[in-house]
KOLKOLKE-794261 format. One record per residue: residue in three letters; x, y, z of N, C-alpha, C in turn. Coordinates in steps of 0.2 Angstrom, whole numbers, padded with zeros to 4 digits, always signed. Example, Ala and Ser with C-alpha at 12.3 -4.5 7.8 and 13.67 -1.06 7.14 Angstrom:
% residues 2
ALA+0066-0028+0039+0062-0022+0039+0066-0016+0039/SER+0064-0011+0035+0068-0005+0036+0064+0000+0039/
//
This chain:
% residues 409
UNK+0162-0030+0500+0168-0034+0503+0166-0033+0510/UNK+0165-0038+0514+0162-0038+0523+0168-0034+0526/UNK+0166-0031+0531+0168-0026+0535+0174-0029+0540/UNK+0180-0030+0539+0186-0033+0543+0183-0041+0546/UNK+0179-0045+0540+0178-0051+0541+0180-0056+0536/UNK+0184-0061+0537+0185-0065+0531+0185-0072+0533/UNK+0183-0076+0528+0181-0083+0528+0187-0087+0534/UNK+0185-0091+0538+0191-0093+0542+0193-0100+0536/UNK+0200-0103+0538+0201-0109+0534+0199-0115+0536/UNK+0197-0119+0533+0195-0126+0534+0196-0128+0539/UNK+0203-0129+0540+0206-0133+0545+0205-0130+0552/UNK+0202-0123+0554+0202-0120+0559+0194-0121+0562/UNK+0190-0125+0559+0184-0127+0560+0184-0134+0562/UNK+0181-0136+0570+0184-0141+0572+0177-0146+0569/UNK+0178-0152+0568+0173-0156+0567+0170-0157+0574/UNK+0164-0160+0573+0159-0161+0579+0157-0167+0578/UNK+0159-0171+0583+0159-0179+0583+0150-0180+0582/UNK+0148-0186+0579+0143-0186+0577+0138-0184+0573/UNK+0143-0179+0569+0139-0175+0564+0143-0176+0556/UNK+0141-0176+0552+0143-0176+0546+0139-0169+0540/UNK+0144-0169+0536+0140-0164+0531+0142-0165+0524/UNK+0137-0164+0520+0138-0165+0511+0135-0160+0509/UNK+0140-0158+0503+0136-0152+0499+0137-0153+0492/UNK+0133-0152+0488+0133-0152+0480+0130-0148+0477/UNK+0131-0148+0470+0128-0143+0466+0120-0146+0462/UNK+0116-0144+0465+0109-0147+0460+0106-0143+0456/UNK+0109-0137+0455+0106-0131+0448+0100-0130+0451/UNK+0099-0128+0459+0092-0127+0460+0090-0119+0457/UNK+0095-0115+0456+0094-0110+0452+0099-0109+0446/UNK+0104-0108+0449+0111-0107+0444+0114-0113+0444/UNK+0117-0115+0438+0121-0120+0438+0129-0118+0441/UNK+0132-0123+0441+0140-0123+0444+0140-0118+0451/UNK+0135-0119+0456+0137-0116+0462+0134-0122+0467/UNK+0138-0121+0474+0135-0126+0477+0128-0123+0482/UNK+0123-0126+0482+0117-0125+0483+0113-0130+0486/UNK+0116-0137+0488+0113-0141+0491+0117-0144+0497/UNK+0115-0144+0502+0119-0145+0508+0114-0152+0514/UNK+0117-0155+0515+0114-0160+0520+0118-0162+0527/UNK+0115-0161+0532+0119-0162+0539+0116-0169+0541/UNK+0120-0174+0544+0119-0181+0545+0120-0180+0553/UNK+0113-0182+0557+0116-0183+0565+0116-0190+0566/UNK+0120-0191+0570+0119-0199+0573+0113-0200+0578/UNK+0113-0206+0579+0106-0209+0583+0110-0205+0591/UNK+0103-0203+0594+0104-0200+0601+0105-0192+0599/UNK+0107-0188+0596+0107-0182+0594+0101-0178+0597/UNK+0101-0174+0599+0096-0168+0601+0096-0162+0598/UNK+0089-0159+0596+0090-0153+0592+0084-0148+0595/UNK+0086-0142+0594+0081-0138+0596+0082-0131+0590/UNK+0076-0127+0589+0077-0122+0585+0072-0117+0586/UNK+0073-0110+0584+0068-0104+0584+0068-0102+0576/UNK+0063-0099+0575+0060-0098+0568+0059-0090+0569/UNK+0058-0088+0561+0054-0081+0561+0047-0081+0563/UNK+0046-0074+0566+0041-0073+0568+0037-0070+0562/UNK+0038-0069+0557+0035-0067+0550+0028-0071+0549/UNK+0024-0069+0549+0017-0072+0548+0019-0076+0541/UNK+0021-0074+0538+0020-0076+0531+0027-0080+0530/UNK+0027-0085+0534+0033-0088+0534+0033-0095+0529/UNK+0039-0096+0527+0040-0101+0522+0039-0108+0522/UNK+0037-0113+0517+0035-0119+0519+0041-0123+0522/UNK+0047-0122+0521+0052-0126+0526+0050-0124+0533/UNK+0049-0119+0535+0049-0118+0542+0043-0120+0546/UNK+0038-0120+0541+0031-0124+0544+0033-0131+0546/UNK+0036-0134+0540+0038-0140+0542+0042-0143+0547/UNK+0048-0137+0547+0052-0139+0552+0048-0140+0561/UNK+0044-0135+0562+0040-0132+0566+0036-0138+0568/UNK+0033-0141+0563+0028-0147+0564+0032-0154+0566/UNK+0039-0155+0563+0042-0160+0563+0046-0161+0570/UNK+0048-0155+0572+0051-0152+0579+0045-0154+0584/UNK+0038-0151+0584+0033-0152+0588+0032-0160+0590/UNK+0032-0163+0585+0031-0171+0584+0034-0177+0588/UNK+0041-0173+0591+0046-0177+0595+0049-0181+0593/UNK+0050-0183+0588+0054-0188+0585+0061-0187+0585/UNK+0067-0190+0585+0073-0188+0586+0074-0185+0579/UNK+0078-0180+0578+0079-0177+0572+0087-0181+0569/UNK+0087-0185+0563+0092-0188+0561+0095-0183+0553/UNK+0092-0178+0552+0096-0176+0547+0092-0168+0544/UNK+0096-0164+0541+0094-0157+0539+0095-0158+0531/UNK+0092-0153+0528+0095-0153+0521+0092-0144+0520/UNK+0096-0142+0517+0095-0135+0515+0097-0134+0507/UNK+0093-0130+0505+0094-0127+0497+0095-0120+0497/UNK+0098-0117+0492+0099-0109+0491+0097-0110+0484/UNK+0095-0103+0482+0093-0101+0477+0085-0101+0477/UNK+0082-0103+0480+0074-0104+0481+0071-0103+0488/UNK+0067-0098+0490+0066-0098+0497+0060-0103+0499/UNK+0056-0106+0493+0050-0108+0495+0045-0106+0498/UNK+0045-0099+0498+0041-0096+0502+0035-0091+0498/UNK+0029-0091+0500+0025-0088+0497+0022-0093+0490/UNK+0022-0100+0494+0021-0104+0488+0015-0108+0489/UNK+0011-0107+0494+0005-0112+0496+0007-0119+0498/UNK+0000-0122+0495+0001-0128+0497+0007-0134+0492/UNK+0007-0132+0486+0012-0134+0482+0019-0134+0487/UNK+0020-0129+0489+0026-0128+0493+0028-0131+0498/UNK+0022-0132+0503+0021-0136+0508+0024-0144+0505/UNK+0020-0145+0500+0021-0152+0496+0029-0153+0496/UNK+0032-0148+0492+0038-0148+0490+0042-0150+0495/UNK+0042-0144+0502+0046-0147+0508+0044-0152+0510/UNK+0039-0156+0510+0039-0163+0512+0041-0168+0509/UNK+0040-0168+0503+0044-0171+0498+0051-0173+0498/UNK+0054-0166+0500+0062-0167+0500+0062-0171+0508/UNK+0059-0170+0512+0062-0175+0518+0059-0181+0516/UNK+0055-0183+0513+0051-0190+0512+0059-0192+0507/UNK+0062-0190+0502+0067-0193+0498+0072-0193+0502/UNK+0074-0190+0506+0082-0189+0511+0080-0194+0516/UNK+0075-0195+0519+0073-0201+0524+0073-0207+0521/UNK+0071-0207+0515+0072-0214+0510+0078-0216+0510/UNK+0083-0212+0508+0089-0212+0508+0092-0215+0514/UNK+0090-0212+0520+0093-0215+0526+0090-0219+0531/UNK+0084-0222+0528+0081-0226+0533+0078-0224+0539/UNK+0075-0217+0540+0073-0215+0543+0065-0212+0542/UNK+0062-0210+0546+0055-0207+0545+0056-0199+0543/UNK+0051-0198+0538+0051-0191+0535+0051-0186+0542/UNK+0047-0187+0545+0048-0182+0553+0054-0182+0557/UNK+0058-0186+0554+0065-0185+0558+0069-0180+0553/UNK+0067-0178+0548+0071-0172+0543+0068-0167+0545/UNK+0073-0161+0544+0069-0154+0545+0073-0151+0537/UNK+0069-0147+0534+0071-0144+0527+0072-0137+0529/UNK+0076-0135+0525+0077-0126+0525+0079-0125+0517/UNK+0075-0118+0517+0077-0115+0509+0078-0108+0511/UNK+0082-0106+0506+0084-0099+0507+0085-0095+0498/UNK+0084-0090+0497+0084-0087+0490+0077-0083+0488/UNK+0077-0083+0481+0070-0079+0479+0063-0081+0483/UNK+0059-0077+0484+0052-0078+0487+0048-0077+0481/UNK+0043-0083+0482+0037-0084+0477+0037-0086+0470/UNK+0044-0092+0470+0045-0095+0465+0044-0103+0466/UNK+0041-0107+0464+0040-0114+0464+0047-0117+0465/UNK+0046-0122+0469+0054-0125+0472+0055-0131+0467/UNK+0060-0131+0464+0061-0135+0459+0064-0143+0462/UNK+0059-0145+0465+0060-0151+0470+0064-0157+0467/UNK+0062-0157+0461+0066-0164+0457+0072-0163+0456/UNK+0075-0157+0456+0082-0155+0456+0086-0157+0462/UNK+0083-0155+0468+0086-0156+0475+0084-0164+0477/UNK+0079-0167+0474+0079-0174+0475+0085-0178+0472/UNK+0085-0175+0464+0091-0178+0461+0098-0177+0464/UNK+0098-0171+0467+0106-0170+0470+0106-0173+0476/UNK+0102-0177+0479+0104-0179+0486+0108-0184+0486/UNK+0109-0189+0482+0115-0195+0482+0121-0191+0482/UNK+0122-0186+0477+0129-0184+0476+0131-0180+0484/UNK+0124-0177+0487+0127-0173+0494+0129-0178+0498/UNK+0125-0184+0498+0126-0190+0503+0132-0192+0502/UNK+0135-0194+0498+0141-0198+0495+0147-0192+0497/UNK+0146-0186+0497+0151-0180+0499+0151-0180+0506/UNK+0146-0182+0510+0147-0181+0518+0153-0183+0521/UNK+0157-0178+0525+0162-0180+0528+0160-0175+0535/UNK+0164-0177+0540+0163-0172+0548+0167-0166+0546/UNK+0172-0164+0541+0176-0159+0542+0172-0153+0536/UNK+0167-0154+0534+0165-0150+0529+0161-0144+0531/UNK+0162-0140+0536+0160-0134+0539+0160-0130+0534/UNK+0166-0128+0532+0167-0123+0528+0163-0123+0521/UNK+0164-0129+0517+0159-0130+0513+0153-0130+0513/UNK+0150-0132+0519+0142-0130+0521+0142-0122+0521/UNK+0146-0118+0525+0145-0112+0524+0145-0107+0517/UNK+0148-0111+0513+0149-0109+0506+0142-0111+0501/UNK+0139-0118+0505+0134-0121+0501+0126-0116+0503/UNK+0126-0113+0509+0120-0112+0511+0120-0102+0507/UNK+0126-0099+0505+0126-0092+0505+0122-0090+0499/UNK+0119-0085+0499+0115-0082+0494+0118-0075+0490/UNK+0116-0069+0494+0120-0064+0493+0125-0062+0496/UNK+0127-0065+0500+0133-0065+0505+0140-0065+0501/UNK+0144-0062+0504+0151-0061+0498+0156-0065+0501/UNK+0155-0068+0507+0159-0071+0511+0156-0077+0514/UNK+0158-0083+0516+0155-0087+0520+0157-0086+0527/UNK+0154-0089+0532+0152-0087+0539+0153-0093+0542/UNK+0158-0094+0546+0157-0100+0551+0164-0099+0556/UNK+0162-0100+0561+0167-0101+0567+0166-0106+0573/UNK+0171-0108+0576+0172-0113+0581+0177-0111+0585/UNK+0174-0116+0591+0179-0117+0597+0179-0121+0601/UNK+0183-0123+0606+0182-0128+0610+0183-0128+0618/UNK+0180-0130+0622+0179-0127+0630+0179-0134+0634/UNK+0182-0133+0640+0183-0140+0644+0175-0139+0647/UNK+0173-0144+0648+0167-0145+0653+0167-0152+0656/UNK+0167-0153+0662+0167-0158+0667+0174-0162+0666/UNK+0180-0157+0665+0185-0161+0663+0185-0164+0656/UNK+0182-0164+0651+0182-0165+0644+0183-0160+0639/UNK+0185-0162+0633+0185-0155+0628+0180-0157+0624/UNK+0176-0151+0625+0168-0150+0622+0169-0145+0615/UNK+0167-0148+0609+0168-0145+0602+0161-0140+0601/UNK+0162-0134+0599+0157-0130+0597+0158-0127+0589/UNK+0155-0130+0584+0154-0126+0577+0150-0124+0574/UNK+0149-0117+0571+0142-0116+0569+0144-0111+0561/UNK+0138-0111+0559+0138-0108+0551+0132-0104+0551/UNK+0132-0098+0547+0127-0094+0547+0127-0091+0539/UNK+0121-0089+0536+0121-0085+0530+0115-0080+0530/UNK+0117-0074+0527+0111-0068+0528+0117-0062+0526/UNK+0115-0058+0522+0117-0052+0520+0112-0047+0519/UNK+0106-0047+0517+0100-0044+0515+0094-0046+0518/UNK+0088-0042+0519+0082-0044+0523+0083-0047+0530/UNK+0087-0043+0534+0091-0047+0540+0087-0041+0544/UNK+0083-0043+0549+0081-0043+0558+0078-0048+0558/UNK+0082-0052+0561+0079-0059+0564+0074-0058+0570/UNK+0069-0060+0569+0064-0060+0576+0063-0067+0578/UNK+0065-0070+0582+0064-0077+0582+0064-0078+0589/UNK+0061-0080+0586+0061-0085+0591+0065-0089+0587/UNK+0078-0073+0525+0084-0077+0521+0091-0076+0525/UNK+0089-0077+0534+0095-0078+0538+0094-0085+0541/UNK+0101-0090+0539+0101-0096+0543+0105-0097+0547/UNK+0105-0100+0552+0111-0103+0556+0110-0109+0559/UNK+0117-0113+0560+0116-0120+0561+0122-0120+0567/UNK+0121-0123+0573+0126-0122+0578+0125-0130+0581/UNK+0131-0132+0581+0132-0140+0583+0138-0139+0589/UNK+0136-0144+0594+0141-0146+0599+0140-0155+0601/UNK+0147-0156+0603+0147-0163+0606+0143-0165+0614/UNK+0143-0158+0615+0140-0158+0623+0135-0162+0625/UNK+0135-0166+0631+0130-0170+0633+0124-0168+0637/UNK+0120-0166+0632+0114-0160+0636+0107-0166+0637/UNK+0104-0165+0639+0098-0168+0640+0093-0165+0637/UNK+0091-0170+0630+0087-0166+0624+0083-0161+0626/UNK+0078-0162+0632+0074-0158+0634+0076-0150+0635/UNK+0082-0149+0634+0087-0143+0636+0087-0139+0629/UNK+0087-0142+0623+0088-0138+0617+0084-0132+0615/UNK+0077-0134+0615+0074-0128+0614+0075-0122+0619/UNK+0076-0122+0625+0078-0117+0628+0084-0112+0626/UNK+0090-0117+0625+0095-0116+0625+0096-0112+0617/UNK+0092-0113+0612+0092-0111+0605+0088-0103+0605/UNK+0084-0104+0610+0081-0097+0611+0086-0093+0614/UNK+0088-0096+0619+0093-0090+0625+0099-0088+0619/UNK+0102-0093+0615+0108-0092+0611+0105-0086+0607/UNK+0100-0087+0603+0097-0082+0597+0096-0076+0602/UNK+0093-0075+0607+0092-0070+0609+0097-0064+0612/UNK+0104-0067+0612+0109-0064+0614+0114-0062+0608/UNK+0111-0066+0601+0116-0064+0595+0111-0063+0589/UNK+0107-0066+0586+0105-0067+0578+0098-0061+0582/UNK+0094-0061+0588+0091-0058+0588+0094-0050+0591/UNK+0099-0048+0589+0103-0042+0591+0106-0039+0585/UNK+0104-0040+0579+0107-0038+0574+0100-0036+0568/UNK+0103-0031+0564+0098-0029+0561+0104-0026+0554/UNK+0101-0028+0547+0104-0025+0542+0100-0019+0539/UNK+0094-0020+0538+0087-0017+0534+0083-0016+0538/UNK+0080-0020+0543+0075-0020+0547+0069-0026+0544/UNK+0072-0028+0539+0066-0033+0537+0066-0040+0539/UNK+0061-0043+0542+0061-0048+0544+0059-0054+0539/UNK+0064-0058+0538+0064-0063+0531+0057-0068+0534/UNK+0055-0071+0529+0049-0078+0529+0054-0084+0531/UNK+0060-0084+0532+0063-0090+0532+0070-0092+0536/UNK+0068-0085+0542+0075-0085+0546+0073-0092+0551/UNK+0078-0095+0551+0079-0102+0556+0085-0101+0560/UNK+0085-0104+0566+0091-0105+0569+0090-0111+0573/UNK+0095-0117+0571+0095-0124+0575+0102-0124+0577/UNK+0101-0127+0583+0106-0130+0588+0105-0137+0589/UNK+0111-0140+0588+0112-0148+0588+0117-0149+0594/UNK+0114-0154+0597+0120-0157+0602+0120-0165+0602/UNK+0127-0168+0599+0127-0174+0596+0128-0179+0603/UNK+0128-0175+0609+0129-0179+0615+0135-0184+0614/UNK+0140-0183+0611+0146-0188+0612+0151-0187+0615/UNK+0151-0180+0618+0156-0180+0624+0156-0184+0630/UNK+0160-0185+0633+0162-0190+0638+0161-0188+0646/UNK+0158-0182+0645+0159-0178+0652+0151-0180+0654/UNK+0148-0179+0662+0141-0179+0664+0138-0177+0660/UNK+0132-0180+0659+0126-0176+0657+0124-0169+0661/UNK+0123-0163+0656+0121-0159+0659+0113-0159+0659/UNK+0110-0158+0665+0102-0157+0666+0100-0151+0666/UNK+0105-0145+0669+0101-0140+0669+0107-0134+0666/UNK+0104-0130+0663+0108-0123+0660+0110-0120+0666/UNK+0107-0119+0671+0109-0114+0676+0115-0118+0681/UNK+0117-0122+0680+0122-0126+0683+0129-0125+0680/UNK+0135-0123+0684+0141-0121+0682+0144-0124+0676/UNK+0142-0132+0674+0144-0133+0667+0139-0131+0663/UNK+0132-0131+0663+0128-0128+0657+0130-0122+0657/UNK+0132-0117+0662+0133-0110+0660+0139-0109+0657/UNK+0144-0114+0660+0151-0112+0654+0149-0115+0647/UNK+0144-0120+0646+0143-0121+0640+0140-0117+0636/UNK+0134-0113+0639+0130-0109+0636+0135-0103+0634/UNK+0140-0101+0638+0144-0095+0638+0149-0095+0631/UNK+0151-0101+0631+0156-0103+0623+0151-0102+0618/UNK+0145-0106+0618+0141-0107+0612+0137-0100+0610/UNK+0136-0094+0616+0133-0088+0613+0141-0086+0612/UNK+0146-0086+0612+0151-0082+0610+0153-0083+0602/UNK+0152-0090+0600+0151-0092+0593+0146-0090+0590/UNK+0139-0090+0591+0133-0087+0589+0134-0079+0587/UNK+0137-0075+0593+0137-0067+0591+0142-0068+0586/UNK+0149-0072+0586+0153-0071+0581+0150-0072+0574/UNK+0146-0077+0572+0141-0077+0566+0137-0072+0566/UNK+0133-0069+0571+0128-0065+0570+0132-0057+0567/UNK+0137-0056+0572+0140-0050+0569+0146-0051+0561/UNK+0146-0057+0559+0149-0058+0552+0144-0057+0548/UNK+0135-0058+0549+0131-0057+0544+0131-0049+0544/UNK+0131-0045+0549+0130-0039+0548+0138-0036+0546/UNK+0142-0038+0545+0149-0035+0542+0147-0037+0536/UNK+0143-0043+0534+0143-0044+0526+0137-0042+0524/UNK+0133-0037+0527+0127-0033+0526+0128-0031+0519/UNK+0124-0032+0515+0123-0029+0508+0125-0023+0506/UNK+0131-0022+0504+0135-0015+0502+0136-0011+0508/UNK+0137-0015+0514+0140-0013+0519+0147-0010+0521/UNK+0148-0005+0523+0156-0002+0523+0158-0002+0530/UNK+0153-0001+0535+0155+0000+0542+0150-0005+0547/UNK+0153-0006+0552+0150-0011+0557+0149-0006+0563/UNK+0141-0006+0565+0141+0000+0571+0138-0005+0575/UNK+0140-0005+0581+0137-0005+0587+0132+0000+0591/UNK+0127-0001+0592+0122+0003+0595+0120+0002+0602/UNK+0124+0006+0607+0122+0001+0614+0117+0008+0619/UNK+0114+0006+0622+0108+0010+0626+0110+0008+0632/UNK+0112+0014+0636+0111+0012+0644+0106+0017+0646/UNK+0104+0015+0653+0100+0018+0659+0094+0018+0655/UNK+0090+0013+0654+0084+0011+0653+0081+0009+0658/UNK+0074+0010+0658+0070+0006+0665+0069-0002+0664/UNK+0069-0002+0658+0070-0012+0656+0074-0012+0650/UNK+0076-0019+0650+0078-0021+0642+0073-0018+0635/UNK+0067-0021+0637+0064-0018+0633+0064-0012+0628/UNK+0064-0006+0633+0063+0002+0631+0071+0003+0628/UNK+0077-0001+0631+0082+0000+0627+0084-0004+0620/UNK+0081-0007+0619+0079-0011+0612+0075-0007+0608/UNK+0071-0004+0611+0067+0001+0606+0070+0006+0604/UNK+0075+0010+0609+0079+0016+0607+0084+0011+0601/UNK+0088+0006+0603+0094+0004+0599+0090+0003+0592/UNK+0087-0001+0590+0082-0002+0585+0080+0003+0582/UNK+0078+0008+0584+0076+0015+0580+0081+0018+0577/UNK+0087+0019+0581+0094+0021+0578+0095+0015+0573/UNK+0097+0010+0574+0099+0005+0569+0095+0003+0564/UNK+0088+0004+0562+0084+0004+0557+0082+0010+0553/UNK+0086+0016+0556+0084+0023+0552+0088+0023+0546/UNK+0084+0023+0540+0088+0026+0534+0093+0031+0535/UNK+0090+0036+0538+0093+0043+0538+0101+0042+0542/UNK+0099+0038+0549+0105+0037+0551+0111+0033+0547/UNK+0108+0028+0544+0114+0023+0542+0116+0026+0534/UNK+0113+0030+0531+0116+0033+0526+0120+0040+0529/UNK+0120+0043+0533+0124+0048+0537+0130+0043+0538/UNK+0130+0038+0540+0137+0035+0543+0140+0032+0536/UNK+0137+0030+0531+0140+0028+0524+0144+0035+0522/UNK+0143+0040+0523+0145+0047+0520+0149+0049+0524/UNK+0149+0046+0532+0155+0050+0536+0153+0056+0537/UNK+0146+0059+0538+0142+0064+0538+0141+0065+0546/UNK+0143+0068+0551+0141+0069+0557+0134+0073+0558/UNK+0129+0071+0555+0122+0075+0553+0119+0070+0560/UNK+0121+0071+0568+0120+0068+0572+0112+0069+0576/UNK+0109+0074+0574+0102+0075+0576+0098+0070+0573/UNK+0101+0066+0567+0096+0061+0565+0094+0055+0572/UNK+0102+0053+0574+0100+0049+0580+0096+0051+0585/UNK+0097+0057+0587+0092+0060+0593+0084+0060+0591/UNK+0083+0062+0584+0076+0060+0581+0074+0054+0582/UNK+0078+0048+0581+0077+0041+0580+0075+0039+0588/UNK+0080+0041+0595+0078+0041+0600+0071+0044+0602/UNK+0071+0049+0600+0063+0053+0602+0058+0049+0600/UNK+0058+0045+0593+0053+0043+0591+0052+0035+0592/UNK+0056+0033+0595+0057+0026+0598+0052+0022+0603/UNK+0047+0027+0605+0041+0024+0609+0041+0026+0616/UNK+0046+0029+0620+0046+0029+0625+0040+0035+0627/UNK+0035+0036+0629+0030+0040+0630+0032+0045+0637/UNK+0037+0043+0641+0038+0049+0645+0046+0050+0647/UNK+0050+0051+0641+0055+0050+0639+0057+0059+0640/UNK+0062+0059+0644+0065+0065+0647+0071+0066+0642/UNK+0069+0072+0637+0074+0072+0633+0081+0077+0636/UNK+0079+0080+0641+0085+0085+0645+0090+0079+0649/UNK+0088+0073+0648+0094+0069+0653+0097+0065+0648/UNK+0096+0065+0641+0099+0060+0636+0106+0063+0636/UNK+0112+0058+0635+0119+0060+0632+0118+0055+0627/UNK+0123+0057+0622+0126+0053+0615+0133+0054+0614/UNK+0137+0048+0615+0142+0047+0612+0144+0043+0605/UNK+0149+0046+0603+0153+0042+0597+0159+0040+0599/UNK+0160+0033+0600+0167+0029+0603+0166+0035+0610/UNK+0172+0039+0608+0176+0043+0615+0174+0048+0613/UNK+0170+0051+0609+0167+0059+0607+0161+0059+0610/UNK+0160+0065+0616+0154+0066+0619+0151+0072+0615/UNK+0144+0070+0611+0142+0074+0607+0137+0077+0610/UNK+0132+0074+0615+0125+0077+0618+0125+0076+0625/UNK+0125+0082+0629+0124+0082+0636+0118+0086+0638/UNK+0114+0083+0644+0107+0088+0645+0102+0088+0640/UNK+0103+0083+0635+0098+0084+0629+0101+0088+0623/UNK+0107+0091+0624+0108+0097+0618+0116+0096+0616/UNK+0118+0099+0613+0126+0098+0611+0130+0099+0616/UNK+0135+0096+0616+0139+0096+0622+0143+0102+0620/UNK+0146+0106+0625+0149+0113+0623+0157+0112+0620/UNK+0159+0105+0622+0165+0103+0620+0166+0101+0613/UNK+0160+0097+0610+0159+0095+0604+0161+0098+0598/UNK+0166+0096+0594+0167+0099+0588+0165+0094+0581/UNK+0162+0097+0577+0160+0091+0571+0165+0088+0569/UNK+0172+0089+0567+0177+0088+0565+0179+0080+0569/UNK+0177+0081+0575+0178+0075+0580+0173+0069+0579/UNK+0166+0071+0577+0162+0068+0575+0164+0064+0567/UNK+0166+0067+0564+0168+0066+0556+0174+0060+0556/UNK+0179+0062+0561+0184+0057+0561+0181+0051+0565/UNK+0177+0049+0569+0174+0044+0571+0170+0040+0566/UNK+0167+0044+0563+0162+0041+0557+0165+0038+0550/UNK+0172+0041+0550+0177+0038+0545+0178+0031+0546/UNK+0179+0030+0554+0181+0023+0554+0178+0017+0552/UNK+0180+0011+0551+0177+0005+0549+0171+0001+0554/UNK+0173+0003+0560+0169+0000+0566+0169+0007+0572/UNK+0163+0007+0573+0160+0013+0577+0156+0010+0582/UNK+0154+0014+0588+0150+0013+0593+0147+0019+0594/UNK+0141+0018+0593+0135+0024+0596+0133+0023+0602/UNK+0135+0027+0609+0131+0025+0615+0127+0031+0616/UNK+0121+0027+0619+0116+0033+0620+0114+0031+0628/UNK+0114+0037+0632+0111+0034+0640+0105+0039+0641/UNK+0100+0036+0643+0094+0039+0645+0093+0040+0651/UNK+0096+0038+0656+0098+0041+0664+0089+0038+0666/UNK+0087+0033+0665+0081+0032+0668+0080+0027+0672/UNK+0086+0023+0672+0087+0015+0676+0094+0013+0675/UNK+0093+0005+0676+0101+0003+0675+0100-0002+0669/UNK+0095-0004+0665+0096-0007+0660+0101-0006+0653/UNK+0103-0012+0652+0109-0010+0647+0107-0014+0641/UNK+0107-0013+0633+0106-0018+0628+0111-0015+0624/UNK+0114-0020+0617+0117-0018+0613+0114-0020+0606/UNK+0113-0018+0600+0112-0019+0595+0118-0019+0589/UNK+0117-0024+0583+0124-0022+0579+0120-0021+0572/UNK+0123-0015+0569+0121-0014+0562+0126-0012+0559/UNK+0123-0011+0552+0129-0008+0546+0125-0002+0543/UNK+0129+0001+0539+0127+0007+0536+0124+0005+0529/UNK+0120+0010+0527+0117+0010+0519+0121+0013+0514/UNK+0124+0009+0510+0126+0012+0504+0123+0011+0497/UNK+0125+0014+0492+0125+0014+0485+0123+0006+0483/UNK+0127+0003+0485+0128-0004+0484+0121-0008+0487/UNK+0119-0006+0491+0113-0010+0494+0108-0010+0490/UNK+0106-0003+0487+0101-0002+0482+0102-0007+0476/UNK+0109-0006+0473+0110-0010+0467+0109-0016+0468/UNK+0112-0020+0474+0111-0027+0475+0104-0029+0475/UNK+0099-0025+0479+0092-0026+0479+0089-0027+0473/UNK+0090-0021+0469+0086-0021+0462+0088-0026+0457/UNK+0095-0028+0459+0098-0034+0454+0096-0041+0455/UNK+0093-0042+0463+0092-0048+0465+0091-0054+0461/UNK+0086-0053+0458+0082-0059+0454+0084-0060+0446/UNK+0090-0055+0445+0092-0057+0438+0098-0061+0438/
//
């Protein structure tokens, strides 16, 4: 069960003018489950995306990169679950391209105007014939208000769909932002089995979309980890349908650009947090904030060392204040000239470590009290500079092992 997260109601997700979504059951891996989703974009939409930095990337990631690099307007996206089409060699690339060709044929557009996405089991052949056969039903289902249905349609080991929406005023006009994501395990996005789709009707110069996608990923999906494993399929795509009536935004640093980016970042972070809250077997949502670093990079080194540590994560599952594990992670994070005598550690309001050692007023029962909470903040101060970074993670429970041991069955 996700930690303090429940699926939104369908009516709480605003349709984005210029975009429709269709979902169907194609039987990609299992019968009687939504597993094929299409996003249809009106002419004039702009798209940007960032993808996994795993060098063993999936076939659809390779094809997405190719199609975006060719510069043709993207008119559709197609997502299948149940099969990642990763580790499938040239046949996998051919299957991803065949999927694009089939959808393009239905829409009367070029194949390189379609982006394919897959998620699920790695190293199994993609049953492309089932996907192609399911496309007509998905297209017939296309509606502007199918965001929640799409969030359900892209799930794998997720226990709950992840979707968020908000509206903001830009240039005197109401602009809509709605997005969905999936992911629960193999989560350590390194972008440039996580998928995220964020759309707005804001009128942006198309050339801004790649930079916008990276900026949004860097403050959301690139700040979360469940288990430290970077998937072969991580993809985050931002769509601007450009239907809103405000003046065209030509610079993200403009007041309008900043207002839009802030609103989109809020939605992206909500989705990223939802992934961690629904981490496989998670029982606690943990923020790791590192302060006083010389730069962002070393703050993130320390934050991820803590967030990735199985010993730290299992201690939090057990509510066991064995907090030396956190200090050990700080020490091996990779800062060669770290002065341990300056380090301070807090659990929420509890001051655990000062001057590199146990705070004289710290009591273990106070640490245990905080660790029993479902939401916890670990705060580390390095006293080396002014930089601050936050990473979000979850604990490791027995269920994480169970879920991953049984994943292919």
